[in-house]
All heavy atoms as an XYZ file, in Angstrom:
861
protein
N      19.836    -20.124     -2.995
C      20.770    -19.481     -3.895
C      20.086    -19.132     -5.217
O      20.357    -18.083     -5.790
C      21.965    -20.411     -4.104
C      23.096    -19.778     -4.844
S      23.790    -18.473     -3.853
C      25.062    -17.917     -4.879
N      19.209    -20.043     -5.674
C      18.491    -19.771     -6.920
C      17.585    -18.554     -6.786
O      17.463    -17.760     -7.711
C      17.667    -21.006     -7.314
C      18.500    -22.162     -7.782
C      17.614    -23.332     -8.160
C      18.444    -24.534     -8.558
N      17.606    -25.671     -8.915
N      16.966    -18.436     -5.623
C      16.084    -17.290     -5.396
C      16.897    -15.983     -5.390
O      16.451    -14.971     -5.916
C      15.343    -17.465     -4.087
C      14.311    -16.403     -3.841
C      13.537    -16.677     -2.576
C      12.483    -15.599     -2.378
N      11.717    -15.816     -1.159
N      18.090    -16.020     -4.815
C      18.951    -14.843     -4.782
C      19.368    -14.434     -6.190
O      19.319    -13.247     -6.539
C      20.179    -15.136     -3.926
C      21.149    -14.004     -3.859
C      20.863    -12.841     -3.166
C      22.383    -14.097     -4.501
C      21.750    -11.802     -3.126
C      23.286    -13.058     -4.449
C      22.966    -11.909     -3.754
N      19.759    -15.396     -7.010
C      20.159    -15.111     -8.389
C      18.980    -14.580     -9.196
O      19.107    -13.642     -9.987
C      20.778    -16.358     -9.037
C      22.106    -16.687     -8.350
C      20.977    -16.161    -10.534
C      22.709    -17.997     -8.777
N      17.806    -15.145     -8.951
C      16.606    -14.677     -9.639
C      16.279    -13.239     -9.223
O      15.897    -12.407    -10.047
C      15.450    -15.615     -9.312
C      14.221    -15.368    -10.117
C      13.159    -16.396     -9.856
N      13.331    -16.953     -8.505
C      12.798    -18.072     -8.086
N      12.085    -18.794     -8.886
N      12.979    -18.498     -6.857
N      16.457    -12.916     -7.927
C      16.214    -11.564     -7.448
C      17.206    -10.576     -8.056
O      16.825     -9.457     -8.444
C      16.315    -11.533     -5.912
O      15.403    -12.482     -5.366
C      15.976    -10.161     -5.361
N      18.464    -10.958     -8.158
C      19.477    -10.094     -8.775
C      19.141     -9.843    -10.241
O      19.224     -8.714    -10.743
C      20.880    -10.726     -8.635
C      21.291    -10.815     -7.193
C      21.912     -9.949     -9.452
C      21.489     -9.479     -6.520
N      18.724    -10.894    -10.952
C      18.341    -10.737    -12.359
C      17.142     -9.826    -12.527
O      17.083     -8.995    -13.444
N      16.178     -9.967    -11.625
C      14.984     -9.117    -11.689
C      15.353     -7.655    -11.414
O      14.880     -6.743    -12.104
C      13.955     -9.611    -10.671
C      12.706     -8.793    -10.633
C      11.769     -8.865    -11.661
C      12.438     -7.936     -9.566
C      10.619     -8.101    -11.628
C      11.290     -7.183     -9.513
C      10.385     -7.262    -10.561
O       9.249     -6.516    -10.525
N      16.210     -7.425    -10.416
C      16.621     -6.053    -10.093
C      17.413     -5.435    -11.236
O      17.241     -4.260    -11.561
C      17.440     -6.045     -8.802
N      18.273     -6.229    -11.872
C      19.049     -5.714    -13.009
C      18.139     -5.348    -14.166
O      18.343     -4.327    -14.838
C      20.080     -6.751    -13.448
N      17.112     -6.165    -14.403
C      16.160     -5.863    -15.474
C      15.381     -4.598    -15.173
O      15.051     -3.830    -16.090
C      15.202     -7.048    -15.668
N      15.075     -4.338    -13.909
C      14.334     -3.140    -13.552
C      15.203     -1.884    -13.629
O      14.711     -0.805    -13.911
C      13.754     -3.292    -12.139
C      12.738     -4.388    -12.011
C      11.514     -4.140    -12.867
O      11.036     -3.025    -12.975
N      11.029     -5.182    -13.503
N      16.494     -2.017    -13.331
C      17.379     -0.850    -13.324
C      17.972     -0.521    -14.684
O      18.546      0.545    -14.852
C      18.513     -1.088    -12.319
C      18.094     -1.087    -10.855
C      19.291     -1.414     -9.975
C      17.505      0.249    -10.458
N      17.824     -1.397    -15.657
C      18.397     -1.158    -16.981
C      17.868      0.118    -17.624
O      18.659      0.905    -18.163
C      18.164     -2.380    -17.879
O      18.771     -3.517    -17.273
C      18.746     -2.165    -19.257
N      16.556      0.403    -17.629
C      16.102      1.666    -18.236
C      16.653      2.906    -17.544
O      16.993      3.883    -18.199
C      14.572      1.603    -18.095
C      14.254      0.162    -17.946
C      15.417     -0.447    -17.244
N      16.770      2.856    -16.225
C      17.300      4.005    -15.498
C      18.756      4.233    -15.864
O      19.187      5.370    -16.103
C      17.148      3.781    -13.972
C      17.824      4.896    -13.184
C      15.685      3.670    -13.595
N      19.524      3.161    -15.952
C      20.926      3.290    -16.337
C      21.071      3.811    -17.765
O      21.963      4.605    -18.053
C      21.646      1.955    -16.175
C      21.826      1.481    -14.731
C      22.416      0.079    -14.712
C      22.695      2.434    -13.953
N      20.189      3.372    -18.654
C      20.242      3.847    -20.035
C      19.942      5.342    -20.099
O      20.591      6.094    -20.847
C      19.255      3.067    -20.903
N      18.974      5.795    -19.330
C      18.640      7.220    -19.309
C      19.840      8.024    -18.784
O      20.181      9.079    -19.325
C      17.384      7.468    -18.452
C      16.153      6.905    -19.177
C      17.204      8.943    -18.147
C      14.905      6.903    -18.338
N      20.462      7.525    -17.726
C      21.597      8.246    -17.161
C      22.789      8.279    -18.108
O      23.532      9.255    -18.159
C      22.009      7.628    -15.829
C      21.056      7.879    -14.664
C      21.534      7.123    -13.441
C      20.941      9.354    -14.367
N      22.982      7.212    -18.863
C      24.142      7.151    -19.748
C      23.942      7.926    -21.046
O      24.885      8.512    -21.571
C      24.483      5.696    -20.071
C      25.107      4.899    -18.921
C      25.281      3.446    -19.327
C      26.444      5.496    -18.534
N      22.741      7.934    -21.581
C      22.522      8.466    -22.925
C      21.823      9.815    -22.959
O      21.425     10.282    -24.016
C      21.744      7.460    -23.770
C      22.483      6.156    -23.917
C      21.913      4.973    -23.496
C      23.744      6.115    -24.481
C      22.588      3.776    -23.630
C      24.414      4.922    -24.628
C      23.835      3.743    -24.192
N      21.655     10.458    -21.836
C      21.065     11.789    -21.824
C      21.997     12.739    -21.082
O      23.050     12.360    -20.592
C      19.680     11.793    -21.131
O      19.864     11.402    -19.784
C      18.717     10.876    -21.834
N      21.581     13.956    -20.966
C      22.401     14.968    -20.295
C      22.057     15.101    -18.822
O      22.410     16.099    -18.190
C      22.223     16.310    -20.988
C      22.838     16.320    -22.357
O      23.813     15.603    -22.603
N      22.283     17.113    -23.254
N      21.379     14.108    -18.260
C      21.003     14.197    -16.868
C      22.239     14.259    -15.970
O      22.277     14.990    -14.980
C      20.109     12.984    -16.484
C      19.818     12.968    -15.004
C      18.814     13.038    -17.268
N      23.266     13.521    -16.320
C      24.469     13.532    -15.497
C      25.197     14.863    -15.540
O      25.879     15.236    -14.601
C      25.433     12.434    -15.976
C      25.052     11.010    -15.641
C      26.047     10.048    -16.253
C      24.992     10.825    -14.147
N      25.043     15.592    -16.625
C      25.760     16.852    -16.777
C      24.920     18.070    -16.451
O      25.318     19.191    -16.730
C      26.287     16.958    -18.209
C      27.200     15.796    -18.658
C      27.539     15.937    -20.118
C      28.430     15.724    -17.804
N      23.736     17.856    -15.895
C      22.824     18.958    -15.603
C      23.417     19.850    -14.522
O      23.975     19.382    -13.546
C      21.478     18.422    -15.147
N      23.307     21.135    -14.720
C      23.802     22.101    -13.762
C      22.607     22.800    -13.120
O      21.957     23.623    -13.725
C      24.690     23.137    -14.451
C      25.951     22.563    -15.042
C      26.919     22.128    -13.961
O      27.116     22.830    -12.987
N      27.514     20.968    -14.129
N      22.340     22.422    -11.906
C      21.254     23.039    -11.173
C      21.795     24.051    -10.185
O      22.999     24.334    -10.155
N      20.939     24.602     -9.353
C      21.402     25.597     -8.396
C      22.344     25.043     -7.347
O      23.123     25.764     -6.765
C      20.109     26.091     -7.741
C      19.116     25.014     -7.988
C      19.514     24.364     -9.273
N      22.336     23.722     -7.110
C      23.246     23.145     -6.135
C      24.655     23.050     -6.709
O      25.636     23.208     -5.995
C      22.748     21.747     -5.706
C      21.413     21.881     -4.994
C      23.745     21.059     -4.798
C      20.784     20.563     -4.672
N      24.771     22.828     -7.998
C      26.058     22.545     -8.614
C      26.708     23.765     -9.260
O      27.467     23.635    -10.192
C      25.902     21.443     -9.671
C      25.271     20.204     -9.116
C      24.003     19.827     -9.503
C      25.954     19.418     -8.200
C      23.429     18.684     -8.992
C      25.377     18.269     -7.696
C      24.112     17.912     -8.086
N      26.435     24.938     -8.769
C      26.994     26.144     -9.370
C      28.363     26.483     -8.821
O      28.980     27.427     -9.270
C      26.062     27.339     -9.132
O      25.899     27.509     -7.737
C      24.738     27.146     -9.824
N      28.834     25.774     -7.840
C      30.107     26.094     -7.238
C      29.975     27.014     -6.048
O      30.937     27.301     -5.362
N      28.768     27.485     -5.777
C      28.519     28.346     -4.628
C      28.160     27.465     -3.438
O      27.116     26.825     -3.410
C      27.378     29.310     -4.949
C      27.173     30.315     -3.845
O      28.025     30.399     -2.937
O      26.163     31.032     -3.893
N      29.030     27.404     -2.451
C      28.827     26.508     -1.313
C      27.693     26.974     -0.413
O      27.158     26.193      0.354
C      30.104     26.379     -0.502
N      27.306     28.239     -0.501
C      26.257     28.719      0.379
C      24.912     28.101      0.027
O      24.065     27.928      0.906
C      26.174     30.246      0.316
O      25.761     30.653     -0.976
N      24.665     27.766     -1.248
C      23.395     27.134     -1.607
C      23.255     25.773     -0.928
O      22.219     25.470     -0.370
C      23.294     26.959     -3.128
C      23.032     28.260     -3.835
O      22.511     29.193     -3.233
N      23.400     28.334     -5.092
N      24.302     24.965     -1.003
C      24.256     23.642     -0.394
C      24.150     23.749      1.126
O      23.397     23.011      1.749
C      25.473     22.834     -0.797
C      25.503     21.377     -0.322
C      24.308     20.623     -0.832
C      26.786     20.719     -0.790
N      24.858     24.682      1.717
C      24.792     24.820      3.175
C      23.419     25.330      3.609
O      22.908     24.912      4.655
C      25.886     25.755      3.679
O      25.718     27.047      3.144
N      22.783     26.196      2.802
C      21.429     26.633      3.118
C      20.444     25.480      3.030
O      19.531     25.372      3.853
C      20.986     27.755      2.171
C      21.670     29.057      2.482
O      22.140     29.263      3.602
N      21.733     29.930      1.506
N      20.617     24.630      2.051
C      19.733     23.457      1.910
C      19.897     22.545      3.104
O      18.905     22.047      3.662
C      20.031     22.728      0.586
C      19.591     23.568     -0.591
C      19.347     21.361      0.553
C      20.051     23.041     -1.938
N      21.119     22.314      3.552
C      21.357     21.442      4.707
C      20.755     22.065      5.963
O      20.085     21.381      6.743
C      22.866     21.179      4.866
C      23.355     20.304      3.715
C      23.165     20.509      6.210
C      24.861     20.153      3.650
N      20.964     23.376      6.165
C      20.410     24.032      7.351
C      18.895     23.972      7.365
O      18.284     23.674      8.376
C      20.879     25.478      7.414
C      22.265     25.634      7.996
C      22.532     27.067      8.368
N      22.589     27.941      7.201
C      23.707     28.326      6.613
N      24.852     27.914      7.071
N      23.680     29.119      5.572
N      18.276     24.256      6.229
C      16.810     24.252      6.187
C      16.253     22.843      6.345
O      15.196     22.651      6.937
C      16.317     24.878      4.884
C      16.562     26.364      4.808
C      15.905     27.133      5.929
O      14.719     26.859      6.252
O      16.569     27.990      6.524
N      16.959     21.829      5.798
C      16.465     20.469      5.973
C      16.605     20.014      7.416
O      15.738     19.306      7.933
C      17.191     19.511      5.026
O      18.558     19.464      5.327
N      17.665     20.445      8.110
C      17.783     20.124      9.533
C      16.674     20.793     10.336
O      16.099     20.178     11.246
C      19.148     20.572     10.067
C      20.340     19.696      9.715
C      21.631     20.373     10.157
C      20.215     18.326     10.333
N      16.366     22.036     10.010
C      15.304     22.747     10.702
C      13.963     22.071     10.478
O      13.194     21.853     11.425
C      15.269     24.202     10.235
C      14.288     25.060     10.986
C      14.540     26.510     10.661
C      13.440     27.068      9.837
N      13.590     28.490      9.556
N      13.692     21.691      9.230
C      12.431     21.026      8.918
C      12.346     19.668      9.613
O      11.293     19.289     10.129
C      12.287     20.863      7.404
C      11.023     20.189      6.921
C       9.817     21.040      7.254
C      11.097     19.942      5.429
N      13.473     18.939      9.657
C      13.466     17.638     10.305
C      13.184     17.765     11.797
O      12.430     16.973     12.365
C      14.808     16.930     10.085
C      14.829     15.511     10.594
S      16.441     14.704     10.493
C      16.760     14.739      8.758
N      13.762     18.779     12.434
C      13.516     18.987     13.867
C      12.049     19.317     14.115
O      11.426     18.795     15.047
C      14.412     20.091     14.404
N      11.460     20.162     13.272
C      10.056     20.527     13.432
C       9.163     19.319     13.257
O       8.234     19.089     14.038
C       9.694     21.652     12.436
C      10.393     22.944     12.826
C       8.188     21.855     12.367
C      10.315     24.032     11.770
N       9.444     18.508     12.223
C       8.628     17.316     11.977
C       8.746     16.330     13.145
O       7.751     15.733     13.584
C       9.029     16.658     10.635
C       8.440     15.275     10.493
C       8.600     17.537      9.482
N       9.965     16.151     13.673
C      10.144     15.220     14.789
C       9.416     15.701     16.039
O       8.800     14.894     16.756
C      11.630     15.027     15.079
C      12.359     14.112     14.110
C      13.862     14.197     14.313
C      11.890     12.682     14.265
N       9.439     16.997     16.330
C       8.702     17.496     17.481
C       7.199     17.340     17.288
O       6.476     17.010     18.228
C       9.074     18.946     17.781
C      10.418     19.099     18.406
C      11.351     19.960     17.879
C      10.767     18.380     19.546
C      12.601     20.100     18.463
C      12.008     18.515     20.132
C      12.933     19.375     19.593
N       6.718     17.550     16.068
C       5.282     17.339     15.793
C       4.909     15.874     15.943
O       3.855     15.550     16.501
C       4.940     17.853     14.405
S       4.979     19.647     14.258
N       5.767     14.984     15.456
C       5.503     13.548     15.624
C       5.503     13.160     17.100
O       4.700     12.314     17.520
C       6.543     12.714     14.869
C       6.368     12.624     13.360
C       7.551     11.879     12.749
C       5.074     11.924     13.019
N       6.380     13.761     17.879
C       6.387     13.496     19.314
C       5.103     13.937     19.978
O       4.558     13.231     20.826
N       4.584     15.098     19.591
C       3.319     15.583     20.155
C       2.163     14.678     19.767
O       1.287     14.377     20.584
C       3.069     17.013     19.688
N       2.157     14.213     18.516
C       1.112     13.286     18.067
C       1.215     11.972     18.847
O       0.204     11.390     19.241
C       1.208     13.052     16.541
C       0.323     11.897     16.099
C       0.829     14.316     15.798
N       2.434     11.503     19.075
C       2.629     10.261     19.839
C       2.141     10.384     21.271
O       1.547      9.454     21.807
N       2.380     11.534     21.905
C       1.887     11.750     23.263
C       0.355     11.751     23.277
O      -0.281     11.118     24.129
C       2.447     13.065     23.840
C       1.732     13.461     25.117
C       3.932     12.931     24.106
N      -0.249     12.444     22.322
C      -1.712     12.469     22.249
C      -2.275     11.082     22.011
O      -3.291     10.684     22.613
C      -2.156     13.439     21.156
N      -1.624     10.327     21.138
C      -2.072      8.960     20.844
C      -1.946      8.067     22.076
O      -2.832      7.259     22.385
C      -1.253      8.423     19.684
C      -1.709      7.143     19.072
C      -2.862      6.455     19.334
C      -1.027      6.389     18.086
N      -2.923      5.322     18.572
C      -1.798      5.253     17.796
C       0.183      6.552     17.421
C      -1.422      4.314     16.869
C       0.556      5.597     16.496
C      -0.228      4.499     16.221
N      -0.843      8.218     22.819
C      -0.654      7.428     24.039
C      -1.698      7.777     25.085
O      -2.241      6.890     25.757
C       0.757      7.644     24.588
N      -2.023      9.049     25.215
C      -3.045      9.473     26.172
C      -4.402      8.894     25.778
O      -5.153      8.377     26.623
C      -3.085     10.997     26.280
C      -1.816     11.513     26.972
C      -4.320     11.475     27.039
C      -1.646     13.014     26.907
N      -4.720      8.981     24.497
C      -5.997      8.428     24.019
C      -6.077      6.926     24.283
O      -7.100      6.410     24.753
C      -6.184      8.735     22.542
C      -7.432      8.103     21.960
C      -8.680      8.658     22.212
C      -7.354      6.951     21.184
C      -9.822      8.083     21.698
C      -8.497      6.363     20.678
C      -9.722      6.930     20.931
O     -10.855      6.342     20.418
N      -4.979      6.210     23.976
C      -4.987      4.771     24.193
C      -5.064      4.433     25.681
O      -5.690      3.449     26.058
C      -3.748      4.124     23.573
C      -3.909      3.934     22.086
O      -4.966      4.120     21.518
N      -2.811      3.567     21.427
N      -4.430      5.204     26.541
C      -4.507      4.977     27.992
C      -5.928      5.184     28.481
O      -6.435      4.421     29.311
C      -3.523      5.916     28.702
C      -3.532      5.800     30.192
C      -3.020      4.456     30.637
C      -2.968      4.407     32.170
N      -2.745      3.069     32.671
N      -6.598      6.207     27.951
C      -7.964      6.483     28.371
C      -8.942      5.413     27.884
O      -9.938      5.146     28.555
C      -8.419      7.859     27.869
C      -7.722      8.986     28.572
S      -8.249     10.672     28.152
C      -9.109     10.552     26.666
N      -8.668      4.822     26.761
C      -9.572      3.799     26.235
C      -9.184      2.392     26.656
O      -9.824      1.427     26.261
C      -9.636      3.863     24.697
O      -8.315      3.714     24.168
C     -10.240      5.179     24.234
N      -8.115      2.246     27.443
C      -7.723      0.950     27.959
C      -6.933      0.100     26.974
O      -6.844     -1.108     27.149
N      -6.348      0.721     25.979
C      -5.550     -0.014     24.998
C      -4.071      0.104     25.348
O      -3.685      0.797     26.281
C      -5.788      0.553     23.588
C      -7.206      0.407     23.112
C      -7.373      1.052     21.743
C      -8.807      1.032     21.296
N      -8.983      1.761     20.048
N      -3.227     -0.574     24.562
C      -1.785     -0.500     24.733
C      -1.306      0.924     24.432
O      -1.611      1.479     23.384
C      -1.094     -1.483     23.785
C       0.392     -1.399     23.745
C       1.076     -1.725     25.046
O       0.583     -2.622     25.761
O       2.071     -1.065     25.350
N      -0.582      1.508     25.367
C      -0.139      2.893     25.187
C       1.363      3.061     25.328
O       1.904      4.126     25.004
C      -0.834      3.809     26.188
C      -0.571      3.426     27.624
C      -1.241      2.505     28.357
C       0.440      3.950     28.477
N      -0.715      2.403     29.611
C       0.325      3.279     29.717
C       1.436      4.900     28.329
C       1.168      3.553     30.785
C       2.281      5.160     29.384
C       2.128      4.496     30.593
N       2.060      2.048     25.791
C       3.493      2.151     26.046
C       4.313      2.400     24.796
O       5.278      3.163     24.809
N       3.954      1.730     23.700
C       4.718      1.905     22.448
C       4.622      3.339     21.932
O       5.605      3.904     21.463
C       4.230      0.930     21.379
C       4.599     -0.500     21.706
O       5.562     -0.752     22.413
N       3.810     -1.425     21.186
N       3.441      3.919     22.012
C       3.274      5.294     21.541
C       4.040      6.267     22.428
O       4.651      7.214     21.932
C       1.789      5.671     21.488
C       1.018      4.986     20.401
C       0.571      3.579     20.780
O       0.655      3.176     21.925
N       0.101      2.833     19.793
N       4.008      6.038     23.740
C       4.725      6.928     24.652
C       6.230      6.811     24.428
O       6.937      7.823     24.404
C       4.371      6.582     26.101
N       6.730      5.593     24.251
C       8.161      5.404     24.011
C       8.572      6.012     22.672
O       9.615      6.654     22.560
C       8.510      3.910     24.065
C       9.966      3.628     23.921
C      10.862      4.032     24.886
C      10.442      2.953     22.804
C      12.220      3.762     24.748
C      11.787      2.700     22.662
C      12.684      3.102     23.640
N       7.740      5.829     21.643
C       8.040      6.416     20.338
C       8.063      7.937     20.382
O       8.904      8.574     19.758
N       7.138      8.525     21.125
C       7.137      9.992     21.229
C       8.349     10.484     22.014
O       8.920     11.513     21.677
C       5.844     10.477     21.875
O       5.749     10.013     23.210
N       8.773      9.718     23.029
C       9.970     10.084     23.760
C      11.197     10.035     22.858
O      12.029     10.961     22.869
C      10.159      9.141     24.950
C      11.371      9.382     25.825
C      11.213     10.669     26.601
C      11.583      8.209     26.762
N      11.302      8.990     22.044
C      12.410      8.906     21.099
C      12.363     10.020     20.064
O      13.391     10.561     19.669
C      12.407      7.545     20.399
C      12.806      6.332     21.239
C      12.670      5.067     20.423
C      14.226      6.486     21.750
N      11.165     10.362     19.628
C      11.018     11.428     18.646
C      11.458     12.777     19.213
O      12.157     13.544     18.551
C       9.564     11.482     18.174
O       9.407     12.434     17.168
N      11.066     13.053     20.457
C      11.517     14.281     21.094
C      13.026     14.295     21.279
O      13.686     15.316     21.065
C      10.838     14.475     22.447
C       9.424     14.998     22.357
C       8.412     14.380     23.056
C       9.124     16.096     21.583
C       7.118     14.851     22.989
C       7.830     16.585     21.506
C       6.821     15.955     22.220
N      13.589     13.161     21.672
C      15.028     13.095     21.901
C      15.804     13.307     20.605
O      16.763     14.090     20.556
C      15.401     11.753     22.527
N      15.395     12.629     19.550
C      16.087     12.786     18.282
C      15.858     14.187     17.700
O      16.742     14.758     17.066
C      15.664     11.707     17.293
C      16.544     11.613     16.090
C      17.868     11.258     16.204
C      16.058     11.918     14.826
C      18.689     11.177     15.097
C      16.858     11.846     13.704
C      18.187     11.475     13.855
N      14.688     14.755     17.921
C      14.420     16.126     17.490
C      15.328     17.122     18.196
O      15.781     18.090     17.594
N      15.615     16.861     19.473
C      16.531     17.720     20.209
C      17.935     17.623     19.641
O      18.635     18.632     19.490
C      16.524     17.345     21.704
O      15.196     17.441     22.196
C      17.435     18.251     22.498
N      18.369     16.413     19.296
C      19.688     16.226     18.698
C      19.782     16.958     17.357
O      20.770     17.636     17.063
C      19.997     14.720     18.539
C      20.177     14.087     19.919
C      21.243     14.496     17.694
C      20.211     12.590     19.900
N      18.742     16.855     16.551
C      18.730     17.541     15.258
C      18.724     19.055     15.465
O      19.398     19.786     14.730
C      17.512     17.081     14.417
C      17.349     17.937     13.182
C      17.664     15.625     14.025
N      17.996     19.540     16.491
C      17.988     20.978     16.767
C      19.376     21.472     17.192
O      19.775     22.576     16.832
C      16.958     21.286     17.853
N      20.119     20.641     17.934
C      21.487     21.016     18.301
C      22.366     21.100     17.065
O      23.153     22.033     16.902
C      22.053     20.014     19.338
C      23.557     20.166     19.492
C      21.361     20.199     20.669
N      22.218     20.121     16.163
C      22.989     20.174     14.913
C      22.615     21.409     14.093
O      23.450     22.013     13.436
C      22.796     18.902     14.093
C      23.607     17.747     14.570
C      23.017     16.517     14.811
C      24.962     17.876     14.806
C      23.757     15.452     15.269
C      25.711     16.815     15.262
C      25.116     15.598     15.499
N      21.333     21.801     14.125
C      20.919     23.000     13.404
C      21.571     24.229     14.003
O      22.024     25.120     13.274
C      19.391     23.119     13.424
C      18.918     24.331     12.705
C      18.842     24.509     11.348
C      18.451     25.548     13.279
N      18.361     25.759     11.062
C      18.112     26.420     12.235
C      18.278     25.975     14.591
C      17.619     27.681     12.441
C      17.784     27.248     14.800
C      17.462     28.080     13.726
N      21.627     24.287     15.335
C      22.295     25.415     15.985
C      23.766     25.481     15.597
O      24.306     26.546     15.344
C      22.175     25.308     17.518
C      20.801     25.582     18.046
C      20.467     27.065     18.041
O      21.333     27.920     17.959
N      19.184     27.352     18.114
N      24.401     24.315     15.546
C      25.812     24.290     15.134
C      25.970     24.708     13.676
O      26.933     25.377     13.331
C      26.388     22.885     15.349
C      26.554     22.449     16.802
C      26.977     20.998     16.872
C      27.534     23.343     17.521
N      25.021     24.295     12.820
C      25.095     24.678     11.413
C      24.878     26.186     11.237
O      25.390     26.784     10.291
C      24.059     23.897     10.603
N      24.152     26.798     12.145
C      23.939     28.244     12.110
C      25.161     29.001     12.603
O      25.235     30.214     12.464
C      22.737     28.637     12.970
C      21.401     28.196     12.421
C      21.038     28.952     11.173
O      21.244     28.444     10.093
N      20.522     30.138     11.302
N      26.110     28.292     13.233
C      27.289     28.943     13.762
C      27.100     29.470     15.162
O      27.863     30.293     15.636
N      26.078     29.001     15.843
C      25.787     29.464     17.197
C      26.375     28.477     18.204
O      26.460     27.303     17.969
C      24.290     29.567     17.420
C      23.625     30.567     16.510
C      22.152     30.634     16.799
N      21.492     31.508     15.846
C      20.275     31.322     15.413
N      19.576     30.293     15.826
N      19.744     32.154     14.544
N      26.718     29.004     19.353
C      27.229     28.147     20.423
C      26.059     27.452     21.107
O      24.997     28.027     21.320
C      27.993     28.970     21.447
N      26.258     26.191     21.447
C      25.229     25.419     22.116
C      25.737     25.101     23.506
O      26.776     24.494     23.683
C      24.934     24.105     21.356
C      23.873     23.296     22.077
C      24.499     24.406     19.945
N      24.982     25.552     24.509
C      25.374     25.284     25.892
C      24.284     24.465     26.558
O      23.093     24.722     26.375
C      25.616     26.591     26.658
O      24.422     27.334     26.710
N      24.707     23.485     27.313
C      23.772     22.654     28.058
C      23.975     22.977     29.531
O      25.003     22.645     30.113
C      24.011     21.159     27.778
C      23.040     20.310     28.585
C      23.899     20.876     26.293
N      23.016     23.649     30.123
C      23.100     23.981     31.526
C      21.700     24.024     32.119
O      20.720     23.768     31.436
C      23.833     25.313     31.741
C      23.174     26.461     30.986
O      22.095     26.261     30.427
O      23.769     27.538     30.958
N      21.634     24.332     33.401
C      20.324     24.386     34.082
C      19.867     25.818     34.289
O      18.939     26.063     35.061
C      20.414     23.666     35.420
O      21.452     24.263     36.211
C      20.695     22.189     35.231
N      20.505     26.777     33.654
C      20.145     28.176     33.797
C      19.034     28.513     32.797
O      19.278     28.734     31.619
C      21.369     29.071     33.567
C      21.060     30.517     33.851
O      20.002     30.823     34.388
N      21.983     31.376     33.498
N      17.812     28.521     33.284
C      16.703     28.829     32.390
C      16.391     30.295     32.494
O      15.624     30.890     31.977
C      15.468     27.990     32.760
C      15.693     26.522     32.565
C      15.785     25.673     33.638
C      15.797     26.001     31.290
C      15.991     24.325     33.458
C      15.994     24.650     31.096
C      16.088     23.814     32.181
């Protein structure tokens, strides 16, 4: 319990300057391009961040596959890298579906290639 109280005190001491800056400056009232009342800016930011996240996840999946192949060839543990790349591809696909929905496009899952 003493360690917890000491940690809380340390965190409060570290956050005090940040809170002072937020309270005594105009940072809270700053009007940037997101806060102009135009909803298209925020929706564009969300769409582009989803697109970037999907691209990064697919790239991480490709790196994981290459790493797993390299480890398999050298006789090292390769299962974790293969499983991680599989998860990365799967989550990247989910993010890509959300991006399609954010674009207003219909998403169909079928076997018609």
